[in-house]
C-alpha positions, -999 to 999 in steps of 0.1 A, spaced: 237 -580 -547 232 -603 -518 249 -637 -514 266 -661 -490 301 -675 -493 301 -711 -479 325 -739 -472 359 -723 -472 385 -716 -445 380 -679 -434 412 -664 -423 419 -629 -409 439 -614 -381 415 -627 -356 422 -663 -365 408 -692 -387 372 -702 -391 368 -734 -410 335 -738 -429 320 -706 -417 295 -687 -438 302 -651 -449 272 -629 -458 275 -601 -484 250 -574 -491 254 -543 -512 292 -547 -512 296 -551 -475 300 -580 -451 269 -586 -430 259 -607 -400 233 -626 -420 217 -623 -453 184 -637 -466 193 -650 -501 192 -681 -522 225 -671 -539 252 -693 -523 288 -694 -535 305 -727 -527 342 -722 -520 349 -756 -505 386 -763 -503 396 -726 -506 411 -701 -482 392 -668 -480 410 -637 -466 403 -600 -465 416 -581 -495 451 -567 -491 459 -530 -487 492 -517 -502 501 -484 -485 534 -482 -502 534 -489 -539 545 -469 -570 527 -491 -596 526 -525 -613 513 -542 -644 531 -516 -665 513 -487 -648 528 -458 -628 511 -443 -598 535 -413 -599 518 -398 -629 499 -367 -641 473 -389 -658 445 -401 -634 435 -427 -660 468 -444 -655 460 -448 -618 426 -461 -627 442 -486 -651 465 -498 -622 434 -502 -601 419 -526 -627 451 -546 -628 458 -547 -590 433 -573 -579 452 -599 -600 481 -593 -576 461 -595 -544 457 -558 -539 421 -546 -534 429 -511 -521 460 -489 -521 476 -456 -516 489 -439 -547 526 -434 -542 539 -399 -551 576 -390 -550 594 -359 -561 600 -340 -593 630 -320 -603 632 -286 -586 595 -283 -577 566 -299 -558 548 -328 -575 516 -308 -579 505 -325 -611 509 -359 -596 490 -349 -565 461 -336 -586 460 -369 -606 459 -390 -574 431 -368 -560 411 -372 -592 416 -410 -592 406 -412 -555 375 -390 -560 364 -406 -593 375 -443 -590 367 -469 -616 363 -507 -612 389 -528 -594 410 -519 -564 400 -488 -544 424 -459 -543 422 -448 -507 443 -416 -511 480 -406 -513 513 -417 -498 539 -389 -503 572 -406 -500 592 -374 -498 603 -351 -512 612 -341 -477 638 -369 -472 675 -369 -464 699 -369 -494 722 -392 -475 695 -419 -473 677 -411 -505 679 -447 -520 666 -445 -556 653 -409 -552 671 -385 -574 687 -356 -554 670 -331 -577 636 -342 -563 644 -335 -527 632 -304 -508 634 -290 -473 602 -289 -452 585 -255 -455 555 -242 -437 540 -225 -469 546 -257 -489 528 -278 -462 498 -255 -465 499 -258 -503 500 -296 -502 471 -298 -478 451 -275 -501 460 -296 -532 451 -330 -517 416 -320 -506 417 -343 -476 431 -374 -494 466 -373 -481 469 -404 -459 506 -410 -453 537 -388 -456 573 -400 -453 596 -374 -437 632 -374 -425 626 -357 -392 662 -344 -387 658 -319 -416 654 -283 -407 617 -273 -406 606 -309 -402 592 -306 -367 567 -279 -377 556 -299 -407 552 -331 -387 531 -312 -361 509 -297 -388 503 -330 -406 495 -349 -374 471 -321 -363 454 -325 -397 449 -363 -393 476 -374 -417 497 -404 -407 534 -393 -406 562 -418 -412 598 -417 -404 619 -428 -434 647 -421 -458 664 -408 -427 699 -404 -412 685 -396 -378 703 -409 -347 684 -429 -321 680 -398 -300 667 -377 -329 643 -404 -339 630 -408 -304 623 -371 -301 606 -371 -335 583 -400 -326 571 -381 -296 556 -355 -320 530 -380 -332 548 -401 -358 531 -435 -359 547 -452 -389 581 -461 -402 588 -465 -440 604 -497 -452 623 -506 -420 660 -513 -424 660 -498 -459 671 -461 -465 678 -454 -428 708 -453 -404 714 -490 -394 706 -506 -361 740 -511 -343 746 -522 -308 760 -489 -297 740 -467 -321 705 -482 -324 694 -455 -349 658 -449 -359 649 -485 -360 659 -488 -323 636 -460 -315 607 -474 -336 610 -508 -318 606 -491 -284 577 -469 -294 546 -491 -290 523 -468 -310 545 -469 -341 540 -495 -369 569 -505 -392 567 -513 -429 584 -544 -442 591 -550 -479 582 -586 -480 602 -598 -511 631 -614 -492 655 -592 -511 652 -558 -496 653 -574 -462 670 -608 -456 645 -635 -443 665 -636 -410 660 -599 -406 624 -602 -416 619 -626 -387 638 -604 -363 617 -573 -372 585 -592 -367 597 -606 -334 607 -571 -322 576 -553 -333 551 -581 -329 526 -591 -356 502 -563 -348 527 -536 -356 542 -549 -389 527 -534 -422 539 -555 -451 542 -535 -484 555 -541 -519 572 -507 -527 565 -520 -562 573 -503 -594 556 -506 -628 573 -539 -636 555 -557 -607 538 -587 -624 560 -584 -655 587 -609 -666 624 -607 -658 643 -585 -682 615 -558 -683 627 -522 -685 608 -497 -664 607 -460 -656 606 -447 -620 599 -409 -621 621 -404 -651 648 -429 -641 653 -462 -660 656 -495 -642 658 -531 -653 644 -562 -637 667 -591 -633 662 -621 -609 632 -605 -593 649 -572 -585 647 -538 -601 679 -518 -602 691 -485 -616 720 -484 -640 744 -479 -610 731 -511 -593 709 -493 -567 678 -513 -558 648 -492 -568 615 -503 -553 605 -539 -560 586 -561 -584 567 -578 -555 530 -584 -554 509 -586 -522 499 -622 -530 536 -632 -533 543 -613 -500 518 -636 -482 537 -667 -495 570 -652 -484 558 -644 -449 546 -680 -444 576 -697 -461 606 -674 -455 596 -659 -422 576 -688 -407 547 -665 -398 514 -682 -389 488 -676 -416 464 -654 -396 493 -632 -385 506 -629 -420 471 -620 -433 468 -593 -407 501 -577 -418 487 -574 -453 452 -563 -443 443 -551 -408 476 -534 -400 478 -514 -433 441 -505 -429 450 -490 -395 479 -471 -410 457 -456 -438 429 -447 -413 403 -470 -428 403 -499 -403 366 -493 -396 357 -506 -431 388 -525 -445 411 -553 -435 388 -578 -416 362 -604 -424 338 -586 -401 303 -572 -404 303 -536 -416 335 -540 -435 337 -538 -473 334 -572 -490 370 -571 -503 378 -608 -505 407 -629 -518 404 -666 -527 435 -688 -523 441 -725 -528 459 -747 -503 493 -737 -517 484 -700 -513 481 -694 -550 457 -666 -557 425 -678 -574 402 -648 -573 397 -612 -560 364 -596 -551 362 -559 -546 332 -546 -527 313 -577 -534 320 -579 -571 345 -601 -589 374 -581 -601 397 -609 -612 396 -647 -613 415 -676 -628 398 -697 -655 387 -724 -630 373 -699 -606 356 -677 -632 328 -702 -636 325 -708 -598 320 -671 -592 301 -663 -624 269 -655 -607 285 -626 -589 290 -607 -622 316 -579 -625 348 -577 -646 367 -610 -647 397 -604 -670 
């Protein structure tokens, strides 16, 4: 399908373009397109689709699953939350490697359905520090092992994009080196590393930090910890859970100021209850949690992931953290695309990129989501305006 989007405010990390045309042909953004099909989006804000590199599910669906159809069901739901592509979050399982979950994620990545595109896998552990495990059950955790690393790389068939590791663990250095050499983005996280340990680990090729502030040794004036090392390392991007709960708005602003807008990757760390009402009960890899006041907690009160959506994260960045709109959009699109290794085709309103587009009103309420040029979700009012584009419009 070939069409032009006309009349809206185009916003990506490069800035704002009022009233600019956007050409789409065969699911990609193009310089120009010869077509009579013109979609009028006057009064709307158009952004690139958002990439969530750290999520465990939403809409009632788990990504840590042995059923690839559940991941495909999540992908159909995700555009309604502002996510047009994602990494399937895999955690640990009791006393073993999560081989079944990795196979399911590979299947969903290689055989995707409609909706948001599964870009691969984020393994959040099981190679993390028990002292900073957060909601991860101790029985899931393992020590880095050379043979296991080889086994994982064999199972994932090239679809492992991101791995969270506590670098102070015995055997971690060898695992980090192997993953980096294979082209996998390695993230420091769930770590009790000191500043010095973290600095040494980053020199091995780590370029990402998992949910900064959360599940890591704190930043103190005489002991800056891993976050101090991350701030100093210009090649490292840091995740920020943008719900205003995991990280206080003042700390959100401080992190963005310290890293700069080009190094912050906003994530949801969402669980199955994202998009569901308060009071919902959910399951996180065998553990039960309850949603109250926009927060998911285990029975002992531990915060376990979030119920945030990417669309809400955009609003939070603008309202809670006072981030200019283009910079906020970049933290949800271009920066995570870089972290996932897909920045050549995702994350910008630029020729050659996939036509993953989000439509917002002036109050930043999500109105529609387009995945590779096809409508994946729309509100009632926008369903008619976009009707000629076809596709699934639940």
